[in-house]
RODO-2510 file (C-alpha; in nm, 4 decimals, decimal comma):
residues 561
     n   res          X          Y          Z
     1     k    -3,9633    -8,3471    -5,0181
     2     v    -4,2122    -8,0917    -4,9262
     3     y    -4,1577    -7,7467    -4,7803
     4     p    -4,4843    -7,6373    -4,6498
     5     i    -4,4928    -7,2979    -4,5024
     6     i    -4,8063    -7,3751    -4,3209
     7     s    -4,9458    -7,6976    -4,1842
     8     t    -5,0614    -7,8904    -4,4839
     9     k    -5,2464    -8,2162    -4,5472
    10     y    -5,0981    -8,4105    -4,8264
    11     i    -5,3067    -8,6759    -5,0158
    12     v    -5,1546    -8,9485    -5,2282
    13     t    -5,3414    -9,1574    -5,4933
    14     v    -5,1942    -9,4891    -5,6012
    15     t    -5,2911    -9,6656    -5,9262
    16     n    -5,1993   -10,0300    -5,9995
    17     i    -5,1462   -10,1936    -6,3230
    18     a    -5,5017   -10,2780    -6,3456
    19     g    -5,5810    -9,9210    -6,3251
    20     c    -5,7255    -9,9444    -5,9847
    21     t    -5,6639    -9,6567    -5,7536
    22     a    -5,6447    -9,5987    -5,3852
    23     t    -5,5763    -9,2875    -5,1831
    24     d    -5,4152    -9,1955    -4,8527
    25     d    -5,3134    -8,8779    -4,6825
    26     v    -5,0622    -8,7486    -4,4420
    27     m    -5,0701    -8,4296    -4,2344
    28     v    -4,7516    -8,2268    -4,2180
    29     y    -4,7681    -7,9769    -3,9368
    30     v    -4,5611    -7,6631    -3,9683
    31     t    -4,4871    -7,4559    -3,6571
    32     y    -4,5790    -7,0918    -3,7440
    33     v    -4,4660    -6,7666    -3,5945
    34     n    -4,6503    -6,4531    -3,7050
    35     k    -4,4283    -6,1949    -3,8523
    36     i    -4,4200    -5,8583    -3,6874
    37     k    -4,5239    -5,5958    -3,9309
    38     d    -4,3061    -5,3001    -4,0009
    39     i    -4,3756    -5,0208    -3,7640
    40     n    -4,4321    -4,6534    -3,8223
    41     v    -4,3442    -4,4532    -3,5169
    42     c    -4,3018    -4,0905    -3,4226
    43     q    -3,9679    -3,9666    -3,3110
    44     n    -3,9063    -4,0223    -2,9420
    45     d    -4,2294    -4,2110    -2,9093
    46     e    -4,1979    -4,5209    -2,6937
    47     i    -4,3440    -4,8306    -2,8539
    48     t    -4,3813    -5,1863    -2,7335
    49     i    -4,3109    -5,4671    -2,9811
    50     i    -4,4650    -5,8010    -2,8901
    51     s    -4,3714    -6,1211    -3,0734
    52     d    -4,5634    -6,4455    -3,0967
    53     k    -4,5214    -6,6820    -2,8133
    54     g    -4,2095    -6,8867    -2,8152
    55     v    -3,9763    -7,0474    -2,5766
    56     s    -3,6985    -6,7962    -2,6022
    57     y    -3,6403    -6,4634    -2,7614
    58     l    -3,3415    -6,2723    -2,8752
    59     w    -3,3797    -5,9256    -3,0028
    60     s    -3,1156    -5,7302    -3,1841
    61     t    -3,1447    -5,4793    -2,9080
    62     g    -3,0244    -5,7497    -2,6711
    63     d    -3,3641    -5,7833    -2,5097
    64     t    -3,4772    -6,1444    -2,4397
    65     t    -3,8382    -6,0869    -2,3530
    66     q    -4,1407    -6,1466    -2,5627
    67     a    -4,2191    -5,7732    -2,5534
    68     v    -3,9747    -5,4872    -2,5695
    69     s    -4,0339    -5,1142    -2,5210
    70     l    -3,8180    -4,8916    -2,7336
    71     k    -3,7720    -4,5308    -2,8410
    72     f    -3,6329    -4,4356    -3,1761
    73     d    -3,4749    -4,1224    -3,3070
    74     d    -3,4296    -4,2409    -3,6604
    75     t    -3,5606    -4,5094    -3,8871
    76     t    -3,4017    -4,8441    -3,8016
    77     t    -3,4376    -5,2296    -3,8358
    78     i    -3,5036    -5,4616    -3,5440
    79     y    -3,4186    -5,8317    -3,5622
    80     l    -3,5784    -6,1161    -3,3649
    81     n    -3,4681    -6,4808    -3,3156
    82     l    -3,7576    -6,6741    -3,1616
    83     t    -3,7280    -7,0404    -3,0599
    84     d    -4,0549    -7,2221    -3,0362
    85     s    -4,1433    -7,5280    -2,8401
    86     l    -4,0260    -7,7601    -3,1160
    87     g    -3,6923    -7,6014    -3,1056
    88     c    -3,7503    -7,4329    -3,4309
    89     h    -3,5925    -7,0954    -3,4791
    90     h    -3,7935    -6,8294    -3,6300
    91     y    -3,6240    -6,5125    -3,7571
    92     d    -3,8046    -6,1884    -3,8102
    93     t    -3,6987    -5,8497    -3,9370
    94     i    -3,8948    -5,5487    -3,8316
    95     n    -3,8450    -5,2180    -4,0090
    96     v    -3,9150    -4,9243    -3,7765
    97     y    -3,9869    -4,6123    -3,9710
    98     v    -3,9405    -4,3037    -3,7486
    99     y    -4,1325    -3,9882    -3,8447
   100     p    -3,9870    -3,6608    -3,7284
   101     l    -4,2016    -3,4674    -3,4835
   102     p    -4,3942    -3,1698    -3,6189
   103     l    -4,2405    -2,8271    -3,5504
   104     a    -4,5032    -2,7106    -3,3045
   105     d    -4,5108    -2,3313    -3,2581
   106     a    -4,7617    -2,1637    -3,0324
   107     g    -4,6251    -1,8206    -3,1100
   108     e    -4,4361    -1,5652    -2,9055
   109     n    -4,5323    -1,4682    -2,5553
   110     v    -4,7741    -1,1783    -2,5693
   111     s    -4,9089    -0,9087    -2,3436
   112     i    -5,2685    -0,7923    -2,3453
   113     c    -5,4839    -0,5633    -2,1411
   114     e    -5,7378    -0,6872    -1,8957
   115     g    -6,0603    -0,7584    -2,0688
   116     a    -5,8996    -0,7649    -2,4107
   117     k    -5,9254    -1,0534    -2,6524
   118     i    -5,6351    -1,1978    -2,8466
   119     t    -5,6069    -1,4583    -3,1160
   120     l    -5,3420    -1,7254    -3,0614
   121     t    -5,2279    -1,9089    -3,3733
   122     a    -5,0275    -2,2321    -3,3628
   123     t    -4,8406    -2,3753    -3,6631
   124     g    -4,6549    -2,6890    -3,7608
   125     g    -4,9220    -2,9533    -3,7900
   126     k    -5,2547    -3,0633    -3,9173
   127     y    -5,4390    -3,1111    -3,5940
   128     y    -5,4241    -2,8995    -3,2825
   129     l    -5,5379    -2,9373    -2,9271
   130     w    -5,5099    -2,6508    -2,6813
   131     n    -5,5181    -2,6884    -2,3093
   132     n    -5,8541    -2,5138    -2,3105
   133     n    -5,9823    -2,7936    -2,5369
   134     f    -6,0029    -2,5832    -2,8497
   135     t    -5,9025    -2,7853    -3,1562
   136     t    -5,8316    -2,5172    -3,4134
   137     s    -5,4969    -2,3718    -3,4957
   138     s    -5,6231    -2,0212    -3,4060
   139     i    -5,8169    -1,9516    -3,0952
   140     e    -5,9482    -1,6323    -2,9406
   141     v    -5,8932    -1,5926    -2,5704
   142     n    -5,9580    -1,3208    -2,3147
   143     p    -5,7903    -1,4260    -1,9937
   144     v    -5,8560    -1,2230    -1,6829
   145     s    -5,5053    -1,2755    -1,5523
   146     t    -5,1639    -1,3885    -1,6777
   147     v    -5,1844    -1,7495    -1,8021
   148     m    -4,9862    -2,0147    -1,9967
   149     y    -5,1432    -2,1674    -2,3042
   150     y    -5,0263    -2,5080    -2,4343
   151     v    -5,0963    -2,6530    -2,7753
   152     t    -5,0396    -3,0084    -2,8986
   153     v    -4,9703    -3,0166    -3,2674
   154     r    -5,0336    -3,3398    -3,4605
   155     d    -4,9284    -3,3944    -3,8186
   156     s    -5,0620    -3,6243    -4,0873
   157     n    -4,8415    -3,9088    -3,9497
   158     n    -5,0260    -3,8654    -3,6210
   159     c    -4,7040    -3,7470    -3,4665
   160     s    -4,7471    -3,4810    -3,2109
   161     n    -4,5448    -3,2101    -3,0524
   162     y    -4,6369    -2,9242    -2,8261
   163     d    -4,5456    -2,5687    -2,7552
   164     s    -4,6579    -2,3056    -2,5096
   165     l    -4,6774    -1,9309    -2,4701
   166     e    -4,7548    -1,6930    -2,1920
   167     v    -5,0272    -1,4367    -2,2209
   168     y    -4,9388    -1,1602    -1,9778
   169     v    -5,2464    -0,9649    -1,8705
   170     f    -5,1941    -0,6002    -1,7775
   171     p    -5,4596    -0,4712    -1,5417
   172     k    -5,6799    -0,1983    -1,6780
   173     p    -5,5984     0,1537    -1,5691
   174     i    -5,8350     0,2983    -1,3105
   175     a    -6,0160     0,5448    -1,5330
   176     n    -6,1768     0,8345    -1,3509
   177     a    -6,3560     1,1074    -1,5405
   178     g    -6,4206     1,2911    -1,2174
   179     p    -6,7526     1,3748    -1,0574
   180     d    -7,0469     1,4720    -1,2740
   181     i    -7,0790     1,8449    -1,3247
   182     s    -7,3524     2,0957    -1,3824
   183     i    -7,3313     2,3979    -1,6101
   184     c    -7,5796     2,6566    -1,7176
   185     y    -7,7316     2,6658    -2,0614
   186     g    -7,5012     2,8501    -2,2978
   187     d    -7,2072     2,8315    -2,0560
   188     t    -6,8777     2,6468    -2,0883
   189     s    -6,7259     2,4544    -1,8018
   190     i    -6,4194     2,6244    -1,6640
   191     i    -6,0674     2,4841    -1,6788
   192     g    -6,0131     2,2514    -1,3848
   193     m    -6,3785     2,1739    -1,3442
   194     v    -6,3180     1,8365    -1,5119
   195     e    -5,9862     1,6545    -1,4678
   196     a    -5,9724     1,2903    -1,5698
   197     t    -5,7076     1,0647    -1,4078
   198     g    -5,5648     0,7151    -1,4441
   199     g    -5,3599     0,7229    -1,7613
   200     v    -5,1228     0,9028    -1,9881
   201     k    -5,3560     0,9510    -2,2819
   202     y    -5,7204     1,0527    -2,2891
   203     e    -5,9853     1,0543    -2,5555
   204     w    -6,3394     1,1782    -2,5061
   205     f    -6,6537     1,0807    -2,6906
   206     p    -6,8737     1,2077    -2,8411
   207     n    -6,6841     1,4836    -3,0132
   208     e    -6,9615     1,7354    -2,9606
   209     s    -6,9657     2,0508    -2,7525
   210     i    -6,6189     1,9825    -2,6151
   211     s    -6,3110     2,1997    -2,6442
   212     d    -6,0544     1,9210    -2,7007
   213     t    -6,1134     1,5458    -2,7023
   214     t    -5,7494     1,4575    -2,6366
   215     v    -5,6762     1,6334    -2,3087
   216     y    -5,7510     1,5245    -1,9565
   217     n    -5,9211     1,8528    -1,8694
   218     p    -6,1398     1,9658    -2,1581
   219     r    -6,4123     2,2235    -2,1343
   220     f    -6,7723     2,1288    -2,2087
   221     y    -7,0549     2,3379    -2,3486
   222     p    -7,3532     2,1157    -2,4402
   223     t    -7,6939     2,2772    -2,4640
   224     t    -7,8725     1,9784    -2,3106
   225     t    -7,7677     1,7297    -2,0470
   226     a    -7,5128     1,4964    -2,2102
   227     v    -7,3113     1,1850    -2,1206
   228     y    -6,9422     1,1834    -2,2165
   229     y    -6,7091     0,8836    -2,2187
   230     v    -6,3372     0,9109    -2,1579
   231     y    -6,0981     0,6428    -2,2772
   232     v    -5,8022     0,6437    -2,0415
   233     t    -5,4883     0,4750    -2,1792
   234     d    -5,1903     0,3876    -1,9587
   235     t    -4,8249     0,3244    -2,0414
   236     n    -4,9084    -0,0365    -2,1402
   237     n    -5,1516     0,1013    -2,3953
   238     c    -5,4330    -0,0479    -2,1909
   239     y    -5,7458     0,1565    -2,1582
   240     n    -6,0486     0,1798    -1,9435
   241     i    -6,3642     0,3851    -1,9736
   242     d    -6,5422     0,6118    -1,7360
   243     t    -6,8418     0,8325    -1,7870
   244     l    -6,9116     1,1907    -1,7050
   245     v    -7,2580     1,3423    -1,7005
   246     v    -7,2709     1,7113    -1,7811
   247     y    -7,6007     1,8353    -1,6500
   248     v    -7,7253     2,1449    -1,8276
   249     n    -7,9415     2,3640    -1,6111
   250     m    -8,1781     2,5841    -1,8013
   251     l    -8,1355     2,9544    -1,7492
   252     p    -8,3853     3,1300    -1,5284
   253     y    -8,6698     3,2837    -1,7214
   254     v    -8,6402     3,6580    -1,7321
   255     n    -8,8927     3,8924    -1,8833
   256     i    -8,9258     4,2562    -1,7874
   257     g    -9,1574     4,3321    -2,0742
   258     p    -9,1207     4,4976    -2,4110
   259     d    -8,9453     4,8237    -2,4809
   260     t    -9,1393     5,1142    -2,3409
   261     n    -9,1968     5,4768    -2,4247
   262     i    -9,2198     5,6954    -2,1190
   263     c    -9,2533     6,0642    -2,0721
   264     y    -8,9682     6,2845    -1,9651
   265     n    -8,9015     6,2591    -1,5913
   266     d    -9,1740     5,9983    -1,5651
   267     s    -9,1330     5,6725    -1,3770
   268     v    -9,1499     5,3148    -1,4980
   269     k    -9,2306     5,0113    -1,2891
   270     l    -8,9760     4,7326    -1,3343
   271     r    -9,0589     4,3734    -1,2453
   272     n    -8,9624     4,0245    -1,3511
   273     r    -9,2830     3,8769    -1,4814
   274     y    -9,1964     3,5181    -1,3839
   275     p    -9,0149     3,5217    -1,0497
   276     v    -8,8991     3,1994    -0,8820
   277     k    -8,8324     3,1648    -0,5131
   278     g    -8,4653     3,1873    -0,4266
   279     e    -8,3596     3,3875    -0,7293
   280     k    -8,1376     3,6903    -0,6925
   281     y    -8,1849     4,0031    -0,8971
   282     s    -7,9518     4,2747    -1,0115
   283     w    -8,0886     4,5776    -1,1938
   284     n    -7,8619     4,7898    -1,4103
   285     i    -7,9178     5,1177    -1,5876
   286     g    -7,6853     5,1229    -1,8836
   287     l    -7,3493     5,0035    -1,7492
   288     t    -7,4162     5,1187    -1,3953
   289     n    -7,5235     4,8719    -1,1307
   290     l    -7,8286     5,0249    -0,9746
   291     f    -7,9308     4,7932    -0,6943
   292     e    -7,9601     4,4287    -0,6006
   293     f    -8,2317     4,2345    -0,4307
   294     s    -8,2463     3,8760    -0,3141
   295     k    -8,6003     3,8417    -0,4330
   296     d    -8,8191     3,9717    -0,7080
   297     y    -8,8709     4,3412    -0,6747
   298     a    -9,0934     4,5961    -0,8381
   299     v    -8,9476     4,9438    -0,8461
   300     k    -9,0296     5,2769    -1,0024
   301     i    -8,7407     5,4702    -1,1487
   302     p    -8,7564     5,8174    -1,3051
   303     f    -8,5735     5,8756    -1,6289
   304     d    -8,4802     6,1868    -1,8162
   305     d    -8,3049     6,0300    -2,1132
   306     t    -8,3444     5,7220    -2,3316
   307     t    -8,1592     5,4318    -2,1720
   308     y    -8,1475     5,0560    -2,1368
   309     i    -8,2527     4,8682    -1,8241
   310     t    -8,0979     4,5254    -1,7653
   311     l    -8,2293     4,2711    -1,5180
   312     i    -7,9771     4,0008    -1,4305
   313     v    -8,1313     3,6993    -1,2572
   314     t    -7,9257     3,4359    -1,0782
   315     d    -8,1128     3,1193    -0,9832
   316     t    -8,0365     2,8659    -0,7117
   317     n    -7,8109     2,6747    -0,9542
   318     g    -7,5994     2,9834    -1,0070
   319     c    -7,7268     3,0176    -1,3624
   320     v    -7,7564     3,3710    -1,4883
   321     n    -7,9891     3,5149    -1,7463
   322     s    -8,0814     3,8671    -1,8321
   323     d    -8,3338     4,0733    -2,0181
   324     v    -8,2912     4,4212    -2,1559
   325     k    -8,5665     4,6752    -2,1789
   326     k    -8,5230     4,9946    -2,3742
   327     i    -8,6753     5,2917    -2,2013
   328     n    -8,7348     5,5434    -2,4746
   329     v    -8,7788     5,8774    -2,3037
   330     i    -9,0022     6,1100    -2,4962
   331     p    -8,8574     6,4624    -2,4854
   332     a    -9,0191     6,6891    -2,2332
   333     v    -9,3351     6,8524    -2,3549
   334     a    -9,2487     7,2093    -2,4440
   335     v    -9,5486     7,3479    -2,2640
   336     d    -9,5938     7,7231    -2,2525
   337     a    -9,8926     7,8930    -2,1017
   338     g    -9,7798     8,2228    -2,2496
   339     e    -9,6500     8,5434    -2,0965
   340     d    -9,8105     8,6949    -1,7903
   341     k   -10,0243     8,9905    -1,8874
   342     t   -10,2280     9,2714    -1,7376
   343     i   -10,5784     9,3441    -1,8536
   344     c   -10,8392     9,5862    -1,7483
   345     f   -11,1249     9,4975    -1,5265
   346     g   -11,4213     9,3748    -1,7210
   347     l   -11,2232     9,2892    -2,0290
   348     m   -11,1520     8,9452    -2,1751
   349     t   -10,8258     8,8095    -2,3065
   350     n   -10,7002     8,5055    -2,4921
   351     l   -10,4774     8,2620    -2,3084
   352     n   -10,2024     8,1442    -2,5391
   353     g   -10,1021     7,7841    -2,4576
   354     s    -9,8688     7,5854    -2,6824
   355     g    -9,6622     7,2661    -2,6952
   356     g    -9,9159     6,9865    -2,7287
   357     i   -10,2195     6,8498    -2,9006
   358     k   -10,4529     6,8445    -2,6014
   359     y   -10,5037     7,1145    -2,3395
   360     k   -10,6772     7,1426    -2,0059
   361     w   -10,6987     7,4776    -1,8260
   362     k   -10,7785     7,5411    -1,4602
   363     p   -10,9664     7,7194    -1,3190
   364     s   -11,2188     7,6922    -1,5946
   365     y   -11,5244     7,8725    -1,4607
   366     d   -11,4360     8,1977    -1,6381
   367     l   -11,3121     8,0405    -1,9632
   368     n   -11,5194     7,9928    -2,2735
   369     n   -11,3570     7,6494    -2,3380
   370     d   -11,1008     7,4912    -2,1093
   371     t   -10,9742     7,2436    -2,3765
   372     l   -10,8601     7,4981    -2,6344
   373     p   -10,5005     7,6128    -2,6567
   374     n   -10,6187     7,9742    -2,6602
   375     p   -10,9475     8,0051    -2,4728
   376     l   -11,1053     8,3358    -2,3855
   377     a   -11,0690     8,4305    -2,0208
   378     f   -11,2997     8,6652    -1,8298
   379     p   -11,1277     8,7129    -1,4966
   380     i   -11,2644     8,9669    -1,2547
   381     t   -10,9661     8,9464    -1,0240
   382     t   -10,6007     8,8712    -1,0782
   383     t   -10,5960     8,4957    -1,1604
   384     t   -10,3324     8,2303    -1,2159
   385     y   -10,4336     7,9871    -1,4885
   386     y   -10,2733     7,6413    -1,5085
   387     v   -10,2609     7,4478    -1,8325
   388     t   -10,1813     7,0768    -1,8621
   389     v   -10,0688     6,9800    -2,2100
   390     k   -10,0612     6,6335    -2,3678
   391     d    -9,8467     6,5524    -2,6686
   392     f    -9,8813     6,2745    -2,9269
   393     y    -9,7442     6,0190    -2,6791
   394     q    -9,9901     6,1301    -2,4094
   395     c    -9,7033     6,2817    -2,2146
   396     t    -9,8092     6,5755    -2,0020
   397     a    -9,6547     6,8910    -1,8709
   398     s    -9,7924     7,1936    -1,6990
   399     d    -9,7301     7,5641    -1,6992
   400     s    -9,9063     7,8654    -1,5600
   401     v    -9,9772     8,2221    -1,6556
   402     v   -10,0940     8,5106    -1,4409
   403     i   -10,3571     8,7511    -1,5682
   404     y   -10,3340     9,0653    -1,3635
   405     i   -10,6474     9,2851    -1,3354
   406     d   -10,5818     9,6555    -1,3219
   407     p   -10,8537     9,8994    -1,2019
   408     s   -11,0394    10,0645    -1,4854
   409     p   -11,0525    10,4464    -1,5025
   410     v   -11,3789    10,6224    -1,4236
   411     a   -11,4681    10,8324    -1,7221
   412     n   -11,6367    11,1673    -1,6457
   413     i   -11,7620    11,4477    -1,8671
   414     s   -11,8294    11,7924    -1,7284
   415     g   -11,9844    12,0807    -1,9116
   416     k   -12,3180    12,2347    -2,0055
   417     t   -12,5765    11,9917    -2,1228
   418     k   -12,8206    12,2527    -2,2423
   419     v   -12,7015    12,5019    -2,4963
   420     c   -12,8360    12,7204    -2,7593
   421     y   -12,8069    12,6662    -3,1226
   422     n   -12,4633    12,7403    -3,2561
   423     d   -12,3252    12,7863    -2,9081
   424     t   -11,9670    12,6858    -2,8598
   425     v   -11,9850    12,3849    -2,6339
   426     i   -11,6870    12,3184    -2,4120
   427     l   -11,6791    11,9719    -2,2472
   428     s   -11,4087    11,8587    -2,0120
   429     g   -11,3136    11,4905    -1,9728
   430     s   -11,1452    11,3443    -1,6654
   431     g   -11,0416    11,0086    -1,5135
   432     g   -10,7529    10,9009    -1,7393
   433     v   -10,4490    10,9956    -1,9332
   434     m   -10,5847    10,9517    -2,2808
   435     y   -10,9199    11,0738    -2,4080
   436     y   -11,1037    10,9749    -2,7201
   437     w   -11,4163    11,1750    -2,8141
   438     n   -11,6605    11,0449    -3,0641
   439     d   -11,5191    11,2513    -3,3452
   440     s   -11,1676    11,1246    -3,2676
   441     i   -11,0513    11,4370    -3,0939
   442     m   -10,7826    11,3287    -2,8512
   443     d   -10,7849    11,5858    -2,5742
   444     s   -10,9398    11,6194    -2,2372
   445     i   -11,1264    11,9336    -2,3619
   446     y   -11,3797    11,8947    -2,6330
   447     v   -11,5089    12,2075    -2,8115
   448     y   -11,7678    12,2217    -3,0846
   449     n   -12,0533    12,4330    -3,2161
   450     a   -12,3902    12,3043    -3,1220
   451     k   -12,6289    12,2546    -3,4040
   452     n   -12,8574    11,9750    -3,2995
   453     d   -12,9339    11,7675    -3,0005
   454     t   -12,6599    11,5071    -2,9715
   455     i   -12,4862    11,2564    -2,7455
   456     i   -12,1183    11,3071    -2,6909
   457     r   -11,9215    10,9916    -2,6030
   458     l   -11,5850    10,9819    -2,4320
   459     v   -11,3438    10,6879    -2,3946
   460     v   -11,0936    10,7387    -2,1174
   461     e   -10,7773    10,5244    -2,1040
   462     n   -10,5448    10,5045    -1,8080
   463     e   -10,1729    10,4302    -1,8035
   464     y   -10,2383    10,0503    -1,8140
   465     g   -10,4495    10,0786    -2,1264
   466     c   -10,7682    10,0257    -1,9323
   467     y   -11,0555    10,2324    -2,0423
   468     d   -11,3966    10,3519    -1,9418
   469     t   -11,6664    10,5279    -2,1333
   470     a   -11,8969    10,8087    -2,0517
   471     q   -12,1485    11,0000    -2,2493
   472     i   -12,3415    11,3179    -2,2132
   473     g   -12,6503    11,4328    -2,3909
   474     i   -12,6424    11,7866    -2,5270
   475     k   -12,9737    11,9582    -2,5625
   476     v   -12,9533    12,2291    -2,8289
   477     n   -13,2282    12,4818    -2,7829
   478     s   -13,3288    12,6770    -3,0866
   479     l   -13,2744    13,0517    -3,0922
   480     p   -13,5733    13,2806    -3,0425
   481     d   -13,7535    13,3637    -3,3625
   482     i   -13,7633    13,7442    -3,3520
   483     i   -14,0436    13,9406    -3,5054
   484     t   -13,9842    14,3136    -3,5195
   485     l   -14,2276    14,5941    -3,5921
   486     q   -14,1621    14,9648    -3,6363
   487     s   -14,3895    15,2661    -3,6600
   488     d   -14,2061    15,4242    -3,9493
   489     d   -13,9295    15,3383    -4,1716
   490     t   -13,8745    15,7023    -4,2647
   491     l   -13,9057    15,9820    -4,0183
   492     c   -13,7615    16,3056    -3,8994
   493     s   -13,5288    16,3217    -3,6153
   494     k   -13,7723    16,5119    -3,3968
   495     e   -14,0358    16,2437    -3,4407
   496     v   -14,0843    15,9478    -3,2079
   497     l   -14,0010    15,6094    -3,3484
   498     h   -14,1847    15,3132    -3,2013
   499     l   -14,0101    14,9668    -3,2228
   500     q   -14,1565    14,6339    -3,1157
   501     a   -14,0031    14,2833    -3,0946
   502     y   -14,1722    13,9508    -3,0282
   503     g   -14,0563    13,5850    -2,9883
   504     g   -13,8590    13,5938    -2,6683
   505     y   -13,8670    13,6330    -2,2959
   506     s   -13,6418    13,9317    -2,2530
   507     y   -13,5508    14,2050    -2,4937
   508     t   -13,2561    14,4359    -2,4969
   509     w   -13,2399    14,7256    -2,7445
   510     y   -12,9261    14,9033    -2,8387
   511     i   -13,0339    15,2495    -2,9616
   512     d   -12,7699    15,5048    -3,0298
   513     d   -12,5703    15,5093    -2,7099
   514     s   -12,8500    15,3870    -2,4906
   515     v   -12,9797    15,0466    -2,3898
   516     y   -13,3488    14,9830    -2,3538
   517     t   -13,5304    14,6746    -2,2301
   518     g   -13,8706    14,5485    -2,3095
   519     n   -14,0244    14,4346    -2,6194
   520     v   -14,1547    14,7827    -2,7027
   521     v   -13,9438    15,0907    -2,7037
   522     s   -14,0121    15,4530    -2,8223
   523     f   -13,7493    15,7177    -2,8796
   524     k   -13,6509    16,0070    -3,0957
   525     p   -13,3627    15,9251    -3,3227
   526     k   -13,0604    16,1406    -3,2956
   527     v   -12,8945    16,2299    -3,6174
   528     s   -12,6848    16,5142    -3,7429
   529     e   -12,7672    16,4427    -4,0928
   530     d   -12,9985    16,2328    -4,2948
   531     v   -12,8916    15,8786    -4,2421
   532     i   -13,0183    15,5219    -4,2296
   533     k   -13,0043    15,4160    -3,8693
   534     y   -12,9822    15,0521    -3,7565
   535     y   -13,1193    14,9486    -3,4197
   536     k   -13,0240    14,6133    -3,2686
   537     v   -13,2465    14,4116    -3,0469
   538     v   -13,1229    14,1116    -2,8433
   539     v   -13,3985    13,8705    -2,7627
   540     a   -13,3484    13,5962    -2,5011
   541     d   -13,5921    13,3167    -2,4403
   542     t   -13,6530    13,1232    -2,1254
   543     n   -13,3559    12,8916    -2,2130
   544     l   -13,1418    13,2033    -2,2229
   545     c   -13,0899    13,1485    -2,5872
   546     v   -13,0366    13,4741    -2,7624
   547     s   -13,1188    13,5964    -3,1078
   548     v   -13,0179    13,9281    -3,2498
   549     d   -13,2083    14,1256    -3,5035
   550     s   -13,1891    14,4744    -3,6397
   551     v   -13,4360    14,7223    -3,7734
   552     y   -13,3488    15,0259    -3,9722
   553     a   -13,5141    15,3598    -4,0410
   554     y   -13,4332    15,6474    -4,2640
   555     v   -13,4019    15,9399    -4,0303
   556     k   -13,3940    16,2882    -4,1667
   557     k   -13,2398    16,5665    -3,9785
   558     t   -13,5047    16,8098    -3,8717
   559     p   -13,4139    17,1482    -3,9904
   560     y   -13,3275    17,3980    -3,7234
   561     v   -13,5823    17,6736    -3,7195
***
């Protein structure tokens, strides 16, 4: 007996006694049904099991078809009874190994903000396939609206499962930083000038020249035009960005010049050196608003004390700038032309100016130098002199002085101009209240004894101190030089005595009690006793100058007979 399991050809060899052999063969055909291999299947997967062709089929599931479709929850065994065309029964056992499905997990539903990215991470398998065709466990997505994401998870047994999650997309808040603003250089925007909207939380960038980066209405103070970004966050913690441009307008250029020294009560011209059309100007002295003009203005203002001038310029952008100029007022020149005075006609006087370093007098025609502080003046009439004085700072001031001219006295001397030697000369001065003769006698009458020819000078001063001079020449004639002759120097009283005198023009003799004239006289002396008799002769010359001489004689009394 043979039990081939497959169709087999059998060969037989026969050997006789003689040792001869012969062969033959026979073919034994075995009907064969292929066994169904054990099956590995994923839980809940539907599989179709197909057997070899037979005449009839009986599956342990009760199915009687060549192919059966089945789903399995757990590992199980399937049996098959197949009858072939020869009526042979073929039995097969199929082990169905059921793999559990992977625990696919796409994660929890999430919420994101519009425009945001999020990473979705699935777990539970070895291979992944998302509905957006990504094949990694983690994917980054940025949906523009709410969407469902599905992931198929496959494990090493090639079993798959899937999961899904919803990505809810919150719309971005409508961020609004407000309109762009303009400020002036050095200024700070005012509260309310910028008010961002659209959220519940705000954050500004950059953190420069801003009062607070976390409020919706910060104040800005950049020094150059700057762009700021505000991050507006809503209640969903979503944010959006808006920009704000803070334009910085440069301040108007103001320059009224350097500090200035001016003279007391002088004026200074004020002007903005670089005016621009449309600017407005406000001028202040100290803290007092002086005046305003809508355009550049040049003005002269007098000052009497050191002060500060401020020019405030407002340009067409409303930007304000200012410049300050110190006006240093030089104290008034203490000019003094001196006290008014009275001088006498024909005299000179010094003008006495003071208070500066440079002087200029007017009128100058009767001054010896009109640039001296104390020039000599020679006025002939009452004159007002004006002096202009400059100090170290070239400040000027003027003053005046009046020089009054009083009339001078007219000095006059009266008296004899021809006298005789040793005469008492009496001169009378007139024309003033004070008299000064050349020998310092202070009287209107001047008396002296003439000795020689001389000139007598008189200075006459009036009540104003003015004076005049006069002089008179005194001719002193010499006295006659008497020569006397006599006939006797001793004689008797009854005798005639002859006397002669020479040297004059007229002669007068005084003899006893008688007077005789002529240069020759003769007489008898009268005596009562012997005595020396003196006889005086007065001789006058043509100038009426008189000399006196005496002669004497010894006269004896003539006896009486």
